[in-house]
C-alpha positions as CSV (number, residue, x, y, z in Angstrom):
1,M,-19.4,-60.5,7.6
2,S,-23.0,-57.9,7.0
3,A,-23.4,-56.3,4.0
4,L,-24.2,-53.3,6.9
5,A,-20.6,-54.0,8.0
6,I,-18.8,-53.7,4.5
7,A,-20.9,-50.6,3.0
8,A,-19.9,-49.0,6.5
9,G,-16.4,-50.0,6.3
10,A,-16.4,-48.5,2.2
11,L,-18.2,-45.6,3.1
12,L,-15.4,-44.9,6.3
13,G,-12.7,-45.6,3.5
14,A,-13.9,-44.3,0.7
15,S,-14.5,-41.0,3.4
16,L,-10.6,-41.2,4.2
17,F,-9.1,-41.5,0.7
18,L,-11.6,-38.2,-0.1
19,F,-10.3,-36.7,3.2
20,I,-6.3,-37.3,2.0
21,F,-7.2,-36.3,-1.1
22,C,-8.4,-33.1,-0.1
23,F,-5.8,-32.5,1.9
24,N,-2.5,-32.6,-0.2
25,L,-4.4,-30.8,-2.5
26,L,-5.4,-27.7,-0.7
27,V,-1.7,-28.7,0.9
28,R,0.3,-28.3,-2.4
29,L,-2.2,-25.1,-3.9
30,R,-1.0,-23.6,-0.7
31,N,2.6,-24.0,-1.0
32,R,2.7,-23.1,-4.9
33,T,0.7,-19.5,-3.3
34,R,3.4,-19.4,-1.3
35,S,5.9,-19.9,-3.8
36,A,4.5,-17.7,-5.7
37,W,3.8,-14.6,-3.3
38,H,7.7,-15.3,-2.7
39,G,8.7,-14.5,-5.9
40,L,6.6,-11.0,-6.3
41,E,8.1,-10.7,-3.1
42,A,11.8,-10.9,-4.2
43,E,10.8,-8.7,-7.4
44,L,8.4,-5.8,-4.6
45,Q,11.9,-5.6,-2.9
46,R,14.4,-4.7,-6.4
47,R,11.7,-2.6,-7.0
48,Y,12.4,-0.6,-3.1
49,A,15.4,-0.5,-3.7
50,L,15.4,1.1,-6.9
51,I,13.3,4.1,-6.0
52,P,15.6,5.5,-3.4
53,L,18.0,5.6,-6.2
54,L,15.2,7.0,-8.7
55,S,14.6,9.6,-6.5
56,E,18.0,11.0,-6.0
57,T,17.9,11.4,-9.8
58,V,15.3,13.3,-10.0
59,K,15.5,14.9,-7.3
60,G,18.5,17.8,-9.3
61,Y,15.8,18.2,-12.0
62,A,12.5,18.0,-10.0
63,A,12.3,18.0,-6.4
64,H,8.5,17.8,-6.1
65,E,8.1,14.5,-8.5
66,A,11.3,12.9,-6.6
67,K,9.2,14.0,-3.2
68,A,5.7,12.9,-3.8
69,L,7.8,9.6,-5.9
70,L,9.3,8.6,-1.8
71,S,6.1,10.1,-0.2
72,S,4.2,6.6,-2.7
73,V,6.0,4.7,-0.9
74,R,7.1,5.9,2.6
75,D,5.0,3.0,4.4
76,Y,6.9,0.3,2.8
77,P,8.6,-1.8,5.0
78,I,12.3,-1.9,3.4
79,G,15.3,-3.7,5.1
80,Q,12.6,-5.4,7.3
81,S,11.2,-8.8,7.7
82,P,9.6,-10.6,4.7
83,L,6.3,-8.1,3.2
84,T,3.3,-10.1,4.2
85,P,0.5,-10.3,1.1
86,E,-1.7,-8.3,3.2
87,Q,0.7,-5.7,3.5
88,A,1.3,-5.5,0.1
89,S,-2.5,-5.5,-1.5
90,R,-2.6,-1.5,0.8
91,L,1.0,-1.0,0.1
92,Y,0.7,-2.1,-3.8
93,P,-1.8,0.8,-5.2
94,A,0.1,3.3,-3.7
95,A,3.4,2.6,-5.0
96,E,2.2,1.5,-8.7
97,S,0.5,4.6,-9.3
98,G,3.4,6.6,-7.9
99,I,5.5,5.3,-9.8
100,A,3.6,5.9,-13.4
101,A,3.0,8.8,-12.9
102,L,6.8,9.6,-12.3
103,L,7.5,8.0,-15.7
104,L,4.5,9.6,-17.5
105,R,6.0,13.3,-16.0
106,T,9.7,12.8,-16.7
107,E,8.3,14.2,-20.9
108,W,8.2,17.7,-18.6
109,Y,11.8,17.7,-17.8
110,P,13.2,17.5,-21.7
111,D,17.1,17.1,-19.3
112,L,15.7,14.5,-17.2
113,K,15.1,12.4,-20.3
114,A,18.9,12.8,-21.7
115,D,20.2,11.7,-18.7
116,E,22.0,9.1,-18.9
117,S,21.7,7.8,-15.0
118,F,18.0,8.9,-15.0
119,L,17.2,6.2,-18.9
120,K,19.5,3.5,-17.0
121,L,16.9,3.9,-13.7
122,A,13.9,4.5,-15.5
123,E,14.7,1.6,-17.8
124,E,15.9,-1.1,-15.2
125,L,12.0,0.2,-13.1
126,K,10.1,-0.5,-16.3
127,H,11.9,-4.0,-16.7
128,T,11.0,-5.0,-12.8
129,E,7.9,-3.1,-13.2
130,S,7.0,-5.7,-15.8
131,V,8.3,-8.7,-14.4
132,I,6.4,-7.6,-11.3
133,A,3.2,-7.6,-13.8
134,N,3.8,-11.3,-14.9
135,A,4.6,-12.7,-11.2
136,R,1.2,-10.8,-9.8
137,K,-0.6,-12.0,-12.8
138,Y,0.8,-15.3,-12.0
139,Y,0.1,-15.3,-7.6
140,N,-2.9,-13.8,-8.4
141,A,-4.0,-17.3,-9.8
142,C,-2.4,-19.3,-7.4
143,V,-4.8,-17.9,-5.3
144,M,-7.6,-18.4,-7.8
145,H,-6.9,-21.9,-7.8
146,Y,-6.4,-22.2,-4.5
147,D,-9.6,-20.1,-3.3
148,N,-11.6,-22.5,-5.7
149,A,-10.6,-25.4,-4.2
150,R,-10.9,-24.3,-0.5
151,Q,-14.7,-23.6,-1.6
152,K,-15.3,-27.1,-3.0
153,F,-17.1,-29.3,-2.2
154,P,-15.2,-31.8,-0.6
155,C,-12.7,-29.8,0.0
156,I,-14.7,-27.5,1.7
157,L,-15.1,-30.0,4.6
158,V,-11.2,-30.1,5.0
159,A,-10.3,-26.7,4.7
160,M,-13.4,-25.7,7.1
161,P,-11.8,-26.8,10.3
162,L,-8.8,-27.0,9.3
163,S,-8.8,-23.0,8.3
164,R,-5.7,-21.8,10.2
165,M,-3.2,-24.6,8.3
166,F,-5.4,-23.5,4.9
167,P,-6.2,-19.4,5.3
168,A,-7.1,-16.9,2.8
169,F,-4.3,-15.0,0.5
170,P,-5.2,-11.6,-0.9
171,Y,-5.6,-11.0,-4.5
172,L,-3.2,-7.6,-5.8
173,R,-4.6,-4.8,-7.8
174,L,-3.5,-2.6,-9.4
175,F,-3.9,1.1,-8.8
176,E,-6.6,1.5,-11.3
177,E,-8.5,-2.2,-10.7
178,Q,-11.6,-1.3,-8.8
179,R,-13.2,-4.0,-6.6
180,P,-16.1,-5.9,-7.4
181,P,-19.2,-5.2,-4.7
182,G,-18.8,-8.0,-2.3
183,G,-14.9,-8.2,-3.0
């Protein structure tokens, strides 16, 4: 065998190894990101199941606050097919700000603060919000690792031609977070 054939075989073997390595890495990170999303989505569904109950409790004391809470989540597809990360990135900030505003404004209604049903629902919602915050951080970390792998050499050579297999996932931002310039 000639040295050229050996070099071509070694180059082909190395290229094939890099392709398989990058492909498997991207699949693993994509699946981890999807799994993180499904965990977050389950908590978001739990949050939106609590909101109508909380709103009913608040209505008796502060109809305007209940109306404002429901309007902040009216676009959320409760009971429909699973929410996509793209939908959540659009709906998440409004719901987050509506819930935070309601929980802060309960100080204005002493009778509401004393209502046992409201206190139980508010505590459950606060716990859910804490779980959502942790799940959102984990999801965003998974997206960052996945994006980093998709954008680095040599995996970009696999991700670009196979972009339908390895799509971008949006980051979920809190309502007070600003998007970076160009982000």
